[in-house]
N, C-alpha and C positions, 0 to 999 in steps of 0.2 A: 565504577557506576554513580558514587554520589558527584564525580567529575559533570560527567553525565547528564543528571539530571540538573548543577547548578546552573550546564549552558543552559539547559533548557527552559529555567525557569527565568534568562535573561532575552529570551528571545522574544520579536518587537514583529512577526509575519506580516504585520499591516499596512509596519512601514519598510518593508521590502523595493529591493527597487526590479521589478520584469525585466529580465532579461532582452537583450538588442535583439530581432532578427534575426543581421549573421550567424547570433550565436544557438538559432532553435532549427536550424538545415538539417540535423537531424530527424524531426519530426514530418510525418508524411505528405502530402500536399494537398491530401483531402482531410487534413485534420477537423477532427471532428472537437477540439476541445472538450472533451471529458477528463483531459489534467491540464492543470498547469504552475510553470514553476517558476518559481522566487529564491533571489540569493538573501539570505541574512543580512544586514551590513554590521551583523558586529564580529561578523566572522573574516570580514575582510573579502569574501566573494567563494570561501572554502569549503559551506555549506549550503545543500540541494535543499526546498521544502518544497515538494511534492504533492500539490493536492487533488486529490480525485474531486473530480466537479459534475458526474454525470448523473443530472435528476431522476427522479426523485431522492434515490435510497443508494448513487454508486454502487448498481448491480452491474455483474460481468459481463459485456457482451462479446464479443470480437472484434469489435475497433476498440473496447476500450482496455482489454487485452495487449492488444497488439502496441496502446499508442504507449500504455505501462512500460512492457518490454524498450518500446524504442527510447523511449524519455532514459531507464535507467543507464540503458546504452551509448546515447549521447551525452550522461553525465558520466559517465566512467573516457568518454575521449577530451572529456573535458580537465586540463588536467592542471587548471585548477581548483574542483571541486575535490573534497577527497571525503565528503561525507553529506549524506540525505535525510533529512526527514520524512515521512511518507506520511502525510494524514488527510482526516477530508475538510472540504470548504461545507460543505454543511453538518451546523452543531447538533449533535443526538444520536447519527450514525454516521462509522465511518467507511461501511460494506457491507453491504446486505446476501453476497455472494453471487450466485452463476443467477445468468439475467434465463430463466427457463425460459420463456417466450421467444429467444432468438435459435431458440431449441428447435422450439415446437411445431411438429408440419413437414421437415426440415428431411430431404434424402442424405444417406450414410453419408457420402460424401463431405456434404454441410456440415454433418454434423463430426466427424472427424478433424474436418478443416480448424472446427472451434474448439476440442478439442487442444488437438496441435496447438493453434493460440495460445491456451490455459497453461499446459505445462509449461513451450517457452517463457512466461511470463511469472511462471514459477522457478523453474534453475531461474530465467536472468536474475532474480529477486533473493536466491536461497545464495547464491555463487557469485556475486559479483564482488569486486577487491574492497570497495566503497565499502565506510563505517555507513551500515543504516539502522536507522532509529524510526519505531512504529508511532506518533506518536495518535493513539485512539481516542477521534472524540468524540466517540458515540457508541454504540450500537454494533457489534462485530460478530458477523456469525457464518455459518455454513462455509462456503469457497470464497468466504473474503481472509477467512483463519489465516488462508494461505500469505496472504502479504508479511501482517503482523506477524506471526511464526516464523518467515523467511528471513526475517531479519535478524538485529543483533543485541536490539534493545526493545524492549517493548513501555510506555505507557501508556498508562492508562485512568481516563479521567471516572469519577464513585459513578452508582449508578446506573452505569449501563452493563450491556450483557455482552460477552464473548464465549466462543462455544462449538460444537460439533450438532446438529440433531440425534446423529449418530451414536453418539456418545449420550447425552437424554433419556435415548431411548434404548440401551442395552445394548444393541448393534456395530459392529465390528467398525474399527473404526477406519477407510479408507487406503488404499498401500502409499495418497501421497503424505500423507500424514505419517509413516511410521517412521522418517530420521527425526521426529519434533517431537516422537512418543517416549526417548528417555528425555528431555531437556524439558514435555511439561508436563503439569498435570491437568488430564484433563478435567478431573471432577472440582478439581475447588482453583478454582481461578489466581491467578496471584494476582494484584494491582497493586501501582507505588500509589499512594497517596499526594499529589503532588498541582497547584492546581495551576493547569496550563492553560491557558487559550490559545486557539489557532484559527478561529472562526473572524 
């Protein structure tokens, strides 16, 4: 773990080079730019930095979920990439969870499709063979925790909150989180005291 944290301290994402268009073909033609990918120059193209950038708080709508899934799939298909760091483009907020308005007054089929996209993203993030690190540079709550908790390593900046609303209210944790329940203390979030800037 200390080796990973040491490498994280060296990251200079602001100077990362953006992938050429031909290597981003895996993204949908109707890309909404909710996700950006840069390659960290310190690691010779083997570490991808994935930034969530859906204003204002990275709430997860159907398009955003599909973009995350396609981005991870594309990185898996790139032979040079061995690791992925996922973070937010917005200091102070990593992910605020599901975009509830994208489910408001929808048909059953639309809600089913949304939930299908959510589950696809969770499974892809959790099962990818890439080494995955969540650089949590802001609040990470509710459904946003699925992204962070699905990674191999999590590093969180000071003075930000993470957790599930259900845990704070004493309600049962959703079934999607059962796998993580043995790995994570829901009441006392562990944090690494690391000074890393990803904005």
